[in-house]
N, C-alpha and C positions, 0 to 999 in steps of 0.2 A: 838471778837473771830475770828478764822480763816475763817469761812464762810463769815462773814461780810467783812473782809479785801479782800478776793478773789472777792466778788461782786463789791466792790468799785474799785478794781484794774482793773477788766474787763471794767468798765465804762471809766477809764482813758486810757486803751489800745484802746478802740473804738475812743476816742477823737484823739489819735495819728494817728490811721489808717485813720481817716477822715481828717487829716491835720490840726486839731485845735491846736496841740502842736507838737513839734519835739522830745522832750525827756520827760521822766517821772522821778519824784523824790518824796520823802516822807519827812516827818518832824517828829522828835522825835520817830522814830521807834526803838524798841528794837531788839536785834539779832533774837529773836524768831519771831517777826512780819516780819522782813526782810525775814526770811526763807519761810514764807507763800507766800510773794510776788515773791520771786525768783523761786518758783515752776511754775509760770506762764510763758507763752511764751515771753511776753514783758520784757524788761530789765529796772530795776531801776538803775538810774545813780548816784543819790545824796541822802544823808540822812542829813537833816539839824538838828543839835543838839545844845543844849545850852553849847557850849564849850568856854573856854576862859583862859586867863593867870591867873594862880593861882586858878581856880575854879574847885574844885573836881578833882584834878589832877590824883589821882589813878583811879577813876571811868572813867575819860576821856581817860586815856591810854587804859583801857580795851575796852571801846566803839570803840576807833580808831582801835584797833587790830581786833575786831570782824567785823567791817565794811570792813576793808582791806581784811580779809579772804574771804569776799563775793564779792570782787571787786566793792564795793560801795564807792564813794568819800564822804567825810564828809565836810560839810560847816557849819561854826559857825554862829548861828543867833544872838548871843549876846556876842561877844568876849571880851568886856571890861566891862561887866555888874557888876561883883563883883571882886574887886582886894584886895588881902591881902596887908599889908604894904610892904612886901618883893617884891611882884609882881609889886606894884605901883612904888617902887624904881627902879626896873629893867626896867620898861617901861620908866620912866623918864630919866634914863641913856641912853637908846637907842635913845629917842627923842632928847636929848641934842646933840648927835653926828650929828644930821641932822637939828639942829636949830628949833626943834619943841617942843611944850609943851603938 
């Protein structure tokens, strides 16, 4: 819930202020959870999400838009986890251009 997220975020902000970390990021945050964090004085820079080639592409597009609206970068934590046959073929074609498999 929002109160729990705010409390955890305050702890992360304290780590940053104390020099333990230089930037703050989250993982698997929904747009609503990001909104809770973004109300705080510290800035969330990255949201790690399970994005990848051919993986829930419609949902991915929406998540990317929502993060971009909030000026939060998205980093894929499992970009090649699940590949459809079409995505696998596309990746193979790109790899072939560079002599990679």
